[in-house]
C-alpha positions in Angstrom: 0.0 0.0 0.0 1.3 3.4 -0.9 0.9 6.7 1.1 -2.0 7.7 -1.1 -3.8 4.5 -0.4 -3.4 4.9 3.3 -4.5 8.5 3.1 -7.6 7.7 1.1 -8.5 4.9 3.6 -8.1 7.2 6.6 -10.2 9.9 4.9 -12.9 7.4 4.1 -13.0 6.0 7.7 -13.2 9.5 9.2 -16.0 10.6 6.7 -18.1 7.5 7.1 -19.9 8.4 10.4 -20.8 11.8 9.0 -22.3 10.3 5.8 -24.2 7.7 7.9 -25.7 10.4 10.2 -26.7 12.6 7.2 -28.4 9.9 5.1 -29.6 7.3 7.5 -31.0 9.2 10.4 -34.3 8.1 11.9 -37.5 9.0 10.1 -39.9 11.5 11.6 -42.7 10.6 14.0 -45.8 9.4 12.3 -49.0 11.3 12.8 -51.6 9.4 10.7 -52.1 6.0 9.3 -53.5 5.2 5.8 -55.3 1.8 5.6 -55.7 0.3 2.1 -57.5 -2.7 0.6 -55.6 -3.4 -2.6 -55.2 0.0 -4.0 -58.4 1.4 -2.5 -58.1 3.8 0.4 -60.4 2.7 3.2 -59.5 5.0 6.1 -57.0 7.6 7.2 -56.8 7.8 11.0 -54.8 9.8 13.5 -52.3 7.8 15.6 -52.9 9.9 18.7 -56.3 8.3 19.4 -56.2 4.8 20.8 -58.6 2.4 19.0 -59.1 -1.0 17.5 -60.1 -1.4 13.9 -61.5 -4.3 12.0 -61.0 -4.4 8.2 -62.5 -7.0 5.8 -60.1 -8.3 3.2 -60.2 -11.0 0.6 -59.7 -13.9 3.1 -61.6 -12.4 6.1 -61.2 -9.9 8.9 -57.9 -8.3 9.8 -57.7 -6.6 13.2 -55.6 -3.5 13.8 -54.7 -1.7 17.1 -53.7 1.9 17.5 -52.1 2.7 20.9 -49.7 5.3 22.2 -49.0 6.7 18.7 -48.3 3.3 17.2 -50.2 0.8 15.1 -50.0 -3.0 14.6 -51.9 -6.0 13.2 -53.3 -8.0 16.1 -55.0 -10.7 14.1 -55.4 -11.7 10.4 -56.7 -14.7 8.5 -53.5 -15.3 6.6 -51.5 -18.5 7.2 -48.0 -17.1 7.7 -48.9 -14.2 10.1 -45.9 -12.2 8.9 -48.0 -9.0 9.2 -48.5 -9.7 12.9 -44.9 -10.6 13.6 -43.7 -7.3 12.2 -45.0 -5.6 15.3 -45.6 -1.9 16.1 -45.2 0.9 13.5 -44.7 4.5 14.5 -42.3 6.3 12.2 -43.2 8.2 9.0 -42.7 5.9 6.1 -43.2 2.6 8.0 -45.3 0.1 6.0 -46.9 -3.3 6.7 -49.2 -5.5 4.7 -51.1 -8.7 4.9 -50.6 -9.7 1.3 -52.9 -12.7 1.2 -55.7 -10.6 2.7 -54.7 -7.5 0.6 -54.7 -5.1 3.6 -51.9 -2.7 3.9 -51.1 0.2 6.3 -48.6 3.0 5.9 -47.6 5.7 8.4 -47.7 9.3 7.2 -45.9 12.2 8.9 -43.3 14.9 8.7 -40.4 12.7 7.6 -38.3 13.2 4.4 -39.6 10.0 2.8 -42.9 8.1 2.6 -43.3 4.3 2.2 -43.2 4.5 -1.6 -39.6 5.7 -1.6 -38.3 2.4 -0.3 
């Protein structure tokens, strides 16, 4: 390795934390949730009001829970239950879906990105 290689490596190592902080900082806090069946908007609800929601999808009923500014699937008729295992969503841009039941939720807020940017 030459001096130029070592210099470039050191500059990269020093700059890496700053690049990380600039581009991958946490998303903003979510304020509302958009609930969709397929591509049809069913509801848009605030996250600051605790409630339980039941949505009918292709396979049956999916149950959602909003609590303390977060939302999650609590029950769904799909076989894998991946949507339930994802847990709570609270940041702007977070997204979860029960694909077999065609129900999806996305968090909206003041962040730089929405769920469609990912």
